[in-house]
Each structure stands twice: as C-alpha cells, then as structure tokens.
FIVO-713193 format. One line per field, with one value per residue (C-alpha): residue number from 1; residue in three letters; x, y, z. Coordinates in Angstrom, 1 decimal. Example, Ala and Ser with C-alpha at 12.3 -4.5 7.8 and 13.67 -1.06 7.14 Angstrom:
n (1,2)
res (ALA,SER)
u (12.3,13.7)
v (-4.5,-1.1)
w (7.8,7.1)
This chain:
n (1,2,3,4,5,6,7,8,9,10,11,12,13,14,15,16,17,18,19,20,21,22,23,24,25,26,27,28,29,30,31,32,33,34,35,36,37,38,39,40,41,42,43,44,45,46,47,48,49,50,51,52,53,54,55,56,57,58,59,60,61,62,63,64,65,66,67,68,69,70,71,72,73,74,75,76,77,78,79,80,81,82,83,84,85,86,87,88,89,90,91,92,93,94,95,96,97,98,99,100,101,102,103,104,105,106,107,108,109,110,111,112,113,114,115,116,117,118,119,120,121,122,123,124,125,126,127,128,129,130,131,132,133,134,135,136,137,138,139,140,141,142,143,144,145,146,147,148,149,150,151,152,153,154,155,156,157,158,159,160,161,162,163,164,165,166,167,168,169,170,171,172,173,174,175,176,177,178,179,180,181,182,183,184,185,186,187,188,189,190,191,192,193,194,195,196,197,198,199,200,201,202,203,204,205,206,207,208,209,210,211,212,213,214,215,216,217,218,219,220,221,222,223,224,225,226,227,228,229,230,231,232,233,234,235,236,237,238,239,240,241,242,243,244,245,246,247,248,249,250,251,252,253,254,255,256,257,258,259,260,261,262,263,264,265,266,267,268,269,270,271,272,273,274,275,276,277,278,279,280,281,282,283,284,285,286,287,288,289,290,291,292,293,294,295,296,297)
res (MET,LYS,PRO,PHE,VAL,SER,VAL,GLU,GLY,LEU,ALA,LYS,ARG,PHE,PRO,THR,PRO,LYS,GLY,GLU,PRO,LEU,THR,VAL,PHE,GLU,ASN,VAL,THR,PHE,GLY,VAL,GLU,LYS,GLY,GLU,PHE,VAL,CYS,ILE,ILE,GLY,HIS,SER,GLY,CYS,GLY,LYS,SER,THR,ILE,LEU,ASN,VAL,LEU,ALA,GLY,LEU,ASP,GLU,ALA,SER,GLU,GLY,ALA,VAL,VAL,MET,ASP,GLY,ARG,GLU,VAL,ARG,GLY,PRO,SER,LEU,GLU,ARG,GLY,VAL,VAL,PHE,GLN,ASN,TYR,SER,LEU,LEU,PRO,TRP,LEU,THR,ALA,LEU,GLN,ASN,VAL,THR,PHE,GLY,VAL,GLY,ALA,ARG,ASN,PRO,LYS,TRP,SER,ARG,GLU,GLN,VAL,ARG,ALA,HIS,ALA,ILE,LYS,TYR,LEU,GLU,LEU,VAL,GLY,LEU,THR,GLY,GLY,ALA,GLU,HIS,ARG,LYS,PRO,SER,GLN,LEU,SER,GLY,GLY,MET,ARG,GLN,ARG,VAL,SER,ILE,ALA,ARG,ALA,PHE,ALA,THR,GLN,PRO,GLN,LEU,LEU,LEU,LEU,ASP,GLU,PRO,PHE,GLY,ALA,LEU,ASP,ALA,LEU,THR,ARG,GLY,SER,ILE,GLN,ASP,GLU,LEU,LEU,LYS,ILE,TRP,SER,GLU,THR,HIS,GLN,THR,VAL,PHE,MET,ILE,THR,HIS,ASP,VAL,ASP,GLU,ALA,ILE,LEU,LEU,ALA,ASP,ARG,ILE,LEU,LEU,MET,THR,ASN,GLY,PRO,PHE,ALA,ARG,VAL,ALA,GLU,SER,VAL,GLU,ILE,SER,ILE,PRO,ARG,PRO,ARG,ARG,ARG,ASP,GLU,ILE,ILE,GLU,HIS,PRO,HIS,PHE,TYR,ARG,ILE,ARG,ASN,HIS,LEU,VAL,HIS,PHE,LEU,SER,ARG,ARG,SER,ARG,GLY,LEU,ALA,GLY,ARG,ARG,GLU,GLY,ARG,PRO,VAL,ALA,PRO,GLU,THR,ILE,ARG,PHE,GLU,ASP,GLU,GLU,PRO,ARG,PRO,ALA,PRO,GLY,ARG,PRO,ARG,LEU,ALA,ALA,VAL,ASN,GLU)
u (-54.7,-58.1,-61.2,-62.8,-65.4,-64.3,-66.8,-64.9,-66.4,-69.7,-72.2,-75.4,-76.9,-79.9,-80.6,-83.5,-85.4,-83.8,-80.3,-79.0,-78.7,-80.4,-77.7,-79.2,-75.9,-72.3,-69.0,-70.2,-67.2,-67.0,-65.6,-66.9,-64.6,-64.7,-67.3,-68.8,-72.6,-73.3,-76.6,-77.4,-80.2,-81.5,-84.7,-86.4,-84.8,-81.3,-80.2,-79.7,-81.2,-79.1,-76.0,-76.9,-77.6,-74.2,-72.6,-74.6,-73.5,-77.1,-76.6,-73.7,-72.6,-72.1,-68.8,-66.6,-66.0,-66.8,-63.8,-64.4,-61.5,-59.1,-61.3,-63.6,-67.3,-68.6,-71.8,-73.6,-71.7,-72.4,-69.9,-72.6,-76.1,-79.1,-82.3,-85.0,-88.2,-90.5,-88.9,-87.9,-88.6,-89.3,-93.0,-93.0,-90.5,-90.9,-89.0,-86.4,-86.1,-85.6,-82.7,-81.2,-81.4,-79.1,-76.8,-76.4,-75.5,-72.9,-71.4,-71.8,-69.5,-71.5,-73.7,-77.5,-77.3,-74.7,-76.8,-80.0,-78.3,-76.7,-80.0,-81.9,-79.3,-80.0,-83.8,-83.5,-81.5,-84.4,-86.9,-88.5,-88.8,-91.5,-93.2,-93.1,-89.9,-92.0,-94.6,-94.5,-94.2,-98.0,-98.6,-96.4,-97.0,-95.0,-92.7,-92.0,-91.2,-88.7,-87.1,-86.7,-85.0,-82.7,-81.9,-81.1,-78.9,-76.8,-76.7,-75.0,-72.3,-71.5,-68.6,-71.0,-74.7,-76.9,-80.2,-82.7,-85.2,-85.9,-88.4,-90.2,-93.4,-93.7,-95.7,-93.9,-94.0,-92.8,-90.2,-88.7,-88.7,-86.8,-84.4,-83.4,-83.0,-80.8,-78.6,-78.4,-77.2,-74.8,-73.2,-72.4,-71.3,-69.6,-70.5,-70.1,-73.5,-74.7,-78.3,-80.8,-83.3,-85.6,-85.9,-83.5,-84.1,-83.5,-80.2,-79.0,-79.9,-78.2,-75.4,-71.7,-71.9,-74.7,-74.1,-76.2,-77.1,-78.1,-81.2,-81.1,-80.4,-76.6,-76.9,-73.8,-72.9,-72.1,-71.6,-70.6,-71.9,-70.3,-72.6,-70.8,-73.3,-71.6,-72.9,-74.8,-77.7,-81.3,-84.0,-85.3,-81.8,-80.2,-82.6,-81.0,-77.5,-76.3,-75.4,-78.7,-80.7,-77.7,-77.1,-80.8,-81.2,-78.2,-79.7,-83.1,-81.7,-79.6,-82.6,-85.1,-83.0,-79.4,-79.8,-81.6,-79.1,-76.1,-77.5,-76.4,-73.4,-69.9,-66.9,-63.6,-62.6,-64.7,-64.0,-64.9,-67.9,-67.3,-66.9,-68.9,-68.1,-70.2,-68.0,-68.2,-70.4,-70.6,-70.2,-66.6,-65.3,-62.5,-59.0,-58.0,-61.6,-63.1,-65.6,-69.3,-71.8,-73.6,-77.0,-79.0,-77.1)
v (-87.5,-88.4,-88.7,-92.0,-91.4,-89.3,-88.1,-86.7,-84.7,-86.7,-86.0,-87.6,-87.1,-88.6,-88.8,-86.8,-87.0,-83.8,-85.1,-82.7,-84.7,-83.5,-82.9,-83.3,-82.5,-82.2,-81.3,-82.8,-83.1,-83.6,-85.9,-87.7,-88.6,-91.9,-91.8,-88.5,-87.9,-85.8,-84.6,-83.3,-80.9,-79.5,-78.9,-81.8,-82.6,-81.6,-85.3,-86.1,-89.6,-90.3,-89.3,-91.6,-94.5,-94.0,-94.1,-97.3,-98.8,-99.1,-96.6,-95.4,-91.8,-90.4,-88.9,-88.9,-91.5,-92.5,-93.9,-95.5,-96.5,-96.3,-98.4,-97.2,-98.0,-100.4,-102.1,-102.9,-104.3,-105.3,-102.6,-100.1,-100.3,-98.4,-97.3,-96.1,-94.1,-97.0,-99.4,-102.2,-105.1,-108.7,-109.0,-112.7,-112.4,-111.1,-108.0,-110.2,-112.4,-109.4,-108.3,-111.8,-112.2,-109.2,-110.1,-113.7,-112.6,-110.2,-112.8,-116.3,-118.0,-116.9,-119.4,-119.1,-118.0,-115.3,-113.9,-113.8,-112.2,-109.5,-108.8,-108.5,-106.1,-103.7,-104.1,-103.2,-100.1,-98.9,-99.8,-102.7,-105.6,-106.9,-109.0,-106.6,-108.3,-111.4,-109.5,-109.3,-105.8,-105.8,-106.0,-103.0,-99.3,-97.2,-96.0,-99.5,-100.7,-97.9,-98.9,-102.4,-101.0,-98.9,-101.7,-104.0,-101.4,-100.8,-104.4,-105.4,-102.9,-101.5,-99.1,-96.6,-96.2,-94.4,-92.9,-91.7,-89.5,-92.4,-90.3,-88.6,-90.6,-90.4,-88.1,-85.5,-87.3,-90.6,-88.9,-87.2,-90.4,-92.3,-89.4,-89.8,-93.6,-93.0,-90.6,-93.1,-95.9,-93.7,-92.4,-96.0,-97.4,-94.3,-95.5,-93.2,-91.9,-90.0,-88.9,-87.1,-84.9,-81.9,-81.0,-78.2,-78.8,-82.5,-81.9,-79.5,-82.0,-85.0,-83.9,-82.9,-81.2,-80.2,-80.2,-77.7,-78.3,-75.8,-76.3,-78.5,-78.9,-78.6,-78.8,-79.0,-79.1,-75.4,-75.2,-77.4,-76.0,-77.3,-77.7,-76.1,-77.3,-79.8,-83.3,-85.0,-82.9,-82.8,-81.2,-79.2,-77.8,-77.1,-74.2,-72.4,-72.7,-69.3,-70.9,-72.7,-69.9,-68.5,-71.9,-72.4,-68.9,-69.5,-72.9,-71.4,-68.4,-70.6,-72.9,-70.1,-67.6,-68.5,-72.1,-70.9,-68.1,-70.4,-73.0,-73.5,-74.8,-73.9,-74.2,-75.5,-78.4,-79.6,-77.9,-78.7,-76.9,-73.7,-74.6,-72.4,-72.3,-70.5,-69.0,-65.9,-63.3,-64.5,-67.5,-67.8,-69.6,-72.0,-70.5,-69.6,-69.3,-66.0,-64.5,-65.1,-62.3,-62.4,-64.1,-60.9,-58.9)
w (156.4,155.0,157.2,157.9,155.2,152.3,149.6,146.7,143.8,143.8,141.0,139.9,136.4,134.8,131.0,129.6,126.3,125.0,125.4,128.0,131.2,134.5,137.1,140.5,142.3,141.5,143.2,146.5,148.7,152.4,155.1,158.2,161.0,162.8,165.6,164.3,164.1,160.9,159.7,156.2,155.5,152.2,150.3,148.5,145.1,146.1,146.2,149.9,149.7,146.5,148.4,151.3,148.8,147.2,150.7,151.3,148.0,146.9,144.0,141.8,141.3,137.8,138.9,142.0,144.6,148.2,150.2,153.6,155.8,152.8,150.5,147.7,148.3,145.6,146.4,149.6,152.6,156.2,157.2,156.3,158.0,156.8,158.6,156.3,157.0,156.2,158.8,156.3,158.7,157.6,158.3,159.0,161.8,165.3,166.5,168.2,165.1,162.9,165.0,165.4,161.7,161.2,164.1,162.9,159.3,160.7,163.1,161.5,164.0,167.1,168.8,168.9,172.5,171.8,168.9,171.0,174.0,171.8,170.1,173.4,174.7,171.8,172.1,175.7,174.8,172.7,175.4,173.5,175.9,178.2,175.5,172.6,171.3,170.5,168.3,164.6,162.9,162.1,165.9,166.7,166.4,164.0,166.8,168.0,164.4,164.1,167.4,166.0,162.9,165.0,167.3,164.4,162.7,165.8,166.9,163.6,164.6,161.2,160.7,159.2,160.1,157.6,158.7,156.0,157.8,160.3,162.3,159.5,159.7,163.5,165.7,167.7,171.1,169.7,167.6,170.7,172.6,169.9,169.4,173.0,172.6,169.5,171.5,174.3,172.0,170.1,173.3,174.2,170.8,169.3,165.8,162.9,161.8,158.7,158.9,156.6,158.3,157.4,161.1,162.1,165.9,165.5,163.7,166.4,169.2,167.5,165.4,165.8,162.4,160.0,156.3,154.3,150.7,148.1,146.0,143.0,140.1,140.4,144.2,146.4,150.0,150.7,154.4,157.3,160.6,163.8,166.8,169.7,172.3,174.7,175.2,176.7,175.3,176.6,174.5,177.4,178.2,174.8,174.1,177.0,175.6,174.2,170.9,170.3,168.7,166.8,165.2,164.6,163.0,160.8,159.6,159.0,157.2,154.9,154.0,153.6,151.7,150.8,149.6,146.4,145.7,146.1,143.8,140.2,138.3,139.6,137.5,138.7,140.9,143.8,147.1,150.7,152.2,154.2,157.9,160.3,164.0,166.6,169.3,171.4,169.6,166.0,163.7,162.6,159.4,160.0,159.8,156.3,155.1,154.0,156.4,155.6,156.0,159.3,159.4,159.7,157.1)
C-alpha cells in the first residue's frame, strides 16, 4: 500500500549553453504517511526547495511523479498549503483579514461569522491576539508576520502543509517560540507536514523523520532517519534523552562528511532511502537493509 504522499523517481534538469543539461537531483524517491511530520535537510544547491515546489504544484519535475492520496499532483491546489521564509502576506490586509481570506477561499459556503471565528481560533493558537490581529503586516515584527503565515496555512486545513525554512530569517528566541507554537498546533490538527530546514536541532525537535540529501549535482535522498524521541517534546528536555546526541551526531556527520562522498550519478532504477533507527546502543537499518558503518568509523 502506497503512503499518503508518494514521491517516485523525481528528477530536475536545466538546459545549459553547452547542451548537456544540469541535473540538480534525480532518482528522488520517498513517502510521507498521513499525519507525519517530515523534515528534509541538505546543503544549498541540492534541490530541496525545488522538491517542495513540485510537491506544492508550483513547479514541474523533469522526470518522475508526485502522488498524493492516490492522485498525481499537477498544479497548485487548496489541498496543499505553503509557508515561505518571506511571509507572503497581503500587505493591504490586516493579520485577521489575511487569515480570513484563506479560510473563505477554502470554505466558500461558510458564513462571515464562521470564517472569522475559525480564523481567530488559529491566531489564538499562535499567540497573536489582543489587538495585533487588527494590524497590517508592516506594523508587525518578523516573528508576528510568520505567526500569521502559519495560522493562515493551518486554518485552511490543507491535506499537506509545506514549510520552506519558515524560521530562517528569525532571531533565535523568536524562532524557538514559534517552533513551540507550530508543535502545539500540529499536535491538535495532526496535519501532514513536509518542512525544509538547515537547522539540525530544529529538525530533531519537530520531525518524526528526517530525510538527508546528498550534495548536488545529481543529488538524491540517501537516508531517512527516524526520530525515536517520544512526544510531546520540549527543547529543554530532549537534550537529556539518550538518543538525542546519537541522532544529532549522525546527522552532522552525514552533512559534514558523507553527503559529498555519496553524491553523483547512480545507475539503475530509483530506490527508497536507507532507513535509520536509533535503538539500544547503535543506529540500526530497517529489516532487510544492509548495515551502515557506525558514525565514528
């Protein structure tokens, strides 16, 4: 049985003046289960944002397909919501109006009162009430704007929520606060989330699984690391979990050393990434998979 979102043999190639196309990534194959929170990490240039845009229907792959809930993704849809790093709010509308705009488009048969109540509920979940909901984006801080973007995305209740480094432009304190708000909303809605990040600690805090990409060109998703730290998670507690530093060291080792060595064209049909589980004393591949070398080897 296929997962809720199935990415099958995705590739992206761009033409060049010399004739040989530039292959950013190829043979990208992975799945996302319904209600799962998945993060993807890789160096700049490996094609993470392009993959997210293909999932959103905002870009087309050169090869392969994305299938969501049994239907191939072709073009944008209200079933897929996106939160970008640069907020993407309508500047002439207030925070509340930005959210009600999305909710109204998603639910055209709702009354004005229903739309407003639903929008306010999600603004409250991200801690943006008490008058701030009536301000325009230019009157809000960067953190507040991103809260509005997140509230709008969750309020439209898409089947798949796509987050493109949504906290990348924020300071550390604001970033941590909004991460907590994101976890709070996700724990209540159980929406399926696919998120790009460069922050290893952020990925461990938020994700059920972390996909690791090799360097481009010819990048691919090489590993899928399961986060075996129980929920609910608190940033001041997860560092004490026995798996935290083993997972973190594995991710850092992959990104700093192995991602470059695993890069390059691979012949043959696309295959799913290696699944890594941290149990007992060492990371263990999924049953039937060959054992990987230990992180410190």
